[in-house]
N, C-alpha and C positions, 0 to 999 in steps of 0.2 A: 458929596466928589472932590477926588485930591488933583492938586497941579496938573501932576504926571498924566491923571484920566484926561484934562479939558484939553491937553495939547496933543494929546493923537485923537480926542475923539474932533478935534478942531480940524485936523492932518487930513482927517479920516474924509471930512465933508467936503474938505476943499480939494482932493483927489477925485471922488466921484464925481464933485459940478464938473473940475477939466474932463472927466474922461467922457459926461454926459455931452456937453458942448463938441467938443471933438468929434464925436461920432453925430453927431448932427452939421457941424462944419464937413464931413465926411460924403455923408447920408443928402445934401444939398449941392456939394460941388460934382455929384454924381448923377445927378437929377438931369439927363441929358436924353432926347429920346434915343434910342434905335437909328442908326442910319446908312442905309444902302445905296451905296455911290453907283454902282453899275446893275444893271439886265438884261439878261439875255431872255430873247422868245424862241421858244420850241416848240415848233410844228411836231403831233404829232400824229401819223396816219396810220391807222392798222388795215387801209382798203374795203375791198369785202367781205374778208373774212375774221375778222378779228375783231367782235364787239361786244359789247356788255357791260359791264361793271369791275371796279377793286383788276381792271387789267394794269399788268408788271408794264413798268418801263423800264430798262436799265444800260443808261451810257455811262461809257466808259470816262475819267478822267481825261483821257489821251485824247479823246473828243473833243469836252467840251476845252481843253484847254488851247486845242489847235486858233479857233476863236477868240479864246481869253486866255488870253499866257500867265494873265491878274488870280484867276480863279481863286477865291480861299476857301479852304475845306472845314476851316475852323468856326467861318461869318456867313455864313446862306443861310437862304429857307425858298420854296419852291411855292407858287402859286397861281393859283388861276389868272389871267388877266382882268381887266376891270372893266372888259364887256359882262362879267358874271355880275351876278347883283349880290355883296357882300362875299367881294372873292377872298374869301378863309386859306389862311394855310393848306400844303398839302405834302401831311408827313410825308420827309424822308431821309435820309442814311446814310453814309458814305461805308460800302459795302463792301470787304477785304476778303478775299478766299484764305483758309491759313496757312503762313509762310509764304505771303504774299508781299511784297513790295507794298506802297500806299499809292504811290504812283499806278501800278497799276488795277486800283481801284475802281467803281462803279459807284455812279451817285444813283440810290433806288427811291422810287417812288411807284404810287398807283393810278390810276386815271380811268373814269369811266367813257367810253368809248362807243358811238353809232355808225352805222355800216356808212361806208364813204364817205364820211363826212371827219375829215381832218380837227384837231383839238390843238391847241395853241394855249402852253402853260410861260411862267415864266419864274427864272430862276434868277434872284435879289440877291446881290453878293455885297460883299466890301470887300477890301485887295487887303486891306489890313487888320488885325487887331481879333478877339476869338470872342464870343459870344452866339449860343448856339441856341433852339428855343425846345424846351425836356419834355418832348411830346411823348404818350404816354407808351408805354413798351406793350406789343401784340404780341412780338414770338419773341422765342427763348432756349438756349440749347446749351448741354452739358458734355466734357471730353471725359468723364469718369461720373459714370450711374450706375442708380442700379445695385444689384451684390457686386461684393467689391469690384465693380467699377468697373466691371465687365465692358460695360453697356455703352454704347453712343447716342446720347437721346435728342431729337431734337421735337419746338413744336408751335403751331398758330391758338386764337382760341378755338378753334374748330376741328380739328386732326391733330394730334402729335405721332411722331414715329422712332422708331430705334434701331440700332443694330448692333449686331452680335456676332462676329466670326461671317462675317461677311454677305449674311443678311439680315430684311431689314422688314420689322413686325409692327405691329401701327397698333393706336390705341383711341375709340373714336369717344367722343364728348356726346353728352346729355344735354348742353348747354354753353355760351359762350365760358370759355376764363382759360385761362396758363393754369397745369396741374402739375407736372412732371415733378417739380423743386420741393411737393408736399403728396407725394403718391400714395393715400393708406396703408399702412402695413398689411391690409388682411387681402383675400385672393382676389385679383384682377382679371384671374381669370370667369367670373359670375358678376351679373351687372350691379354693380353700384348705381346712386347719384351720379355720381358725376359722368360716370361712365364705365367701360369694355376696352380690356383686350381681348377682341372678339375673334384675333388669326390666332390657328393655330400650327407655327412653321414646323417643330423637332429642325433633323436636318436637309431640307427640301429646300429650294429655293427662296420661298417667298417675297418680296417687294425685289424685282431686279437685283438679284442672286449673278452672279457674272463669268459666265467658261470665255477662255479667250481656245480660239479654233485655229490651229497650225497646220491645214489640208484637212486628213485624216482625222488626226490627234486635238484632244479634247482637255484643257487645263481651266479644271474649276479652281476661283477666287474666292470660293464659301467653303467653311468646315467646318464644323458646331461640336467633334468628335477633339474627346479631352487628348487626344495623339494624335490631333490633326498637325500636317511638318509644315500650314500656313500659322505665323503671328500678323496681328494686327494693332497698328497702330491712329488713335484717336486724335483729331486739335477740331475747335470748334472756334468758330469766327459771331462773337457772345449778339444777342438778338436787339429785336430793339423794336422802332413805329410801324419798319416794316418787310422785316427781312432778317434770318438770320442760317448758319450752316451750317453743316456738321460733314465731316475728312474723315473719312477712314481709309490708310493704307495698306496695303495686300504686300508682303515678304514672302519670302521661304530662305531655304539655307544660304541661297545662292547672292541675295539680297533682295531692293525688292521689286512689285513686277505690277503694281496697280494701283493708283491715284482714287477714290470717287468723295465726291462733291457732289452734297444736299444741299439745295436751296427748297427754303420756304418760305414763301407771302402771306405775308399778313391773310385774314380771310378767304385762304383759296386750301383748293384741297390737291394740290399735286405736287409731287419731290421735281425738281427738276433737277437733272441728274447730269456732272460730264465725270467720265472716265477717264483717266489718261494712263496712257503705257509708262512705265517706266523706261528713260532712254535708253538701256541699255534693251529694253525687250523692241526696239522700235527698228521700221529697217531689217524685221523678217517674215512680212505680211503673213503678222495676225491680227484673225479680228476678233473684236471687243461684241460677247454676246451675252445681252442680257435676257432676264427672264422674271417670267410668275406661276408661280406653283397651281398645281391641279387641287382641285376640289374629288370626292367624293363626287360622285352624279353630281358633277357643277356643269353650268353650262359654257360649253365654249363660240365665243367666237370673233372670227380676224378678218381684219380692211386692212386697203394699204394704208401700213402707216396705225398699225396699232392691234393690239390683243389685249380681251377682253375675258374675263375670269367671272361667272357668278355660282353661287349657291352656298346650302346652310350646311356647312363643314359639324356642328354643333348647335341642333334644334335648340338649344336654350336661348343661341346668340342673335336668332334671326337669317338674315340676307347678308351674303357678304357680297360686293363688289369688288374687282380688283383692275387693273388694266396696266399697260404698258404702252409707252408710246411715243414713233421717233417719225427720223424725217425720210420719206419714201427715197430719196434722191442718196442715204449712207448708206440701202441695204442691198445685202447680197444672198436675202433668203433664211430660212427658217428652219428649224429643228425641234427634234419633241422629246420628250425625256419622260421613263417613267413618272419624274416626279410634278414637271411641268414643261411652259413652250417657251422657244425661246430666238430669240430674230440676230441676225450676224450682220454688224456692223463693221462699217469700214473704214479707220480713225486717220482724219487727216495730216498734213504733216508735222504736228507736235505731236502725234499720238493719242487724240481726242477725238469722243463721241459726243455729244449732244442727245438725250432725252427723258421722260420724262415717268412717274410713276407716280399712282394714286390706290388708295383706297375710300369703300366709304360701304358704312355698315347701316343699315336698316332692321332696328333693334327689333327682338319680335314682339318686348313689350307695346309696341307701336305701328302704327298702319305704317309711319314713317316712309323713305324711300325705294319705295317696293315694284316704280314700274318699269321696269326690264328695258321696254324703247326708252324713255327716260334720258338713266343712265347709259347707253347706246348712242343718243344725237349729243350727249356733253361730252361723250367720248371723240367723237364723230369732228366738233367744231373746237376740239384742242386737235387733233390732228392735219386741220384746216388753218388755225390759228402756227403754229410749229413752225408747219412749211411753210408759211407768210409769214416771217417777222413784220414788226414796223418797220416802217420809217420816221426817222427821227432827223431834225433839219435844226441846226441851231446858226439864231445871227447873233447879234449885239445890238441892242434898242439904243444901249447912251454909255 
């Protein structure tokens, strides 16, 4: 071993030891437990109607900051109170609609609620710093998806939806998992082990295709033809442990017409939809009319606050159940076209209406969810929940 090599070898050893010592010192210097200086108590009351598991809770940050102006969205967690045995975290996230400012975001999570039994959870936070848990992602979305990127798509582990030309389609799954990032290149209109696209939409309204109603005039906001005068811009909010958002903006040669936001929560079938008229379209008396398409030989049922359609459009698929749910207080009548059933909803002062849409698949190769009465009861529950929103009260604990 020559002298030059010995010198470089010694320098390398010294450098390596110094580096390891510095890493150890750095690690030891950060061996401090996470600290939550403040706690908020959140009382959630579903009353007589909102009961069951996985109930979404969405709290505007503006409401939280009325009680806690220093609330830090970069360092918080939601937990059950210490009255619960082993009070683990409740996975949560900050959800922001595409194109909105973070201050207009919501804190979202899910809870289990019993009838007429309020539940209290804690929001623990540190006003300073940045540290939050990496909860497993249960939802995801894509603003440019599938062939030529003309679809927008969103999913949780039990349900997947996509929209193109203003029409919402769905993918059913045979087991809980995220699929849209890795859809096999074969025909998804035949059942596979992962699931199936069980909905043949075409140019029909699909799930919640929208028509604007101006007196006797109807203005469709969906069109899948190549020479359509409508254009569609797609944006999304990345998924996470609780929810994801997909957004489609409809425009024509004169400008934007309508913005549609679809929020899908983990372990829920239904989309929470908000349709918002563009500013130039407001003040004209327009009604926003979402619809769902008919099947051949379908079973149709209308109740106060919902349409339900079920049938077997293709024998291979089995039974498909679809529904549209709205607040009866917003409705100003219904109408029917050759292809679908529509409800006329009156926008609020901001040009917005909210409603829900969903699809459920009972595959032909399995007994599955085949009882129409079960589906109807499920939808009736959603109607009651939609018309009777959660009551949320926030107080400071310390």
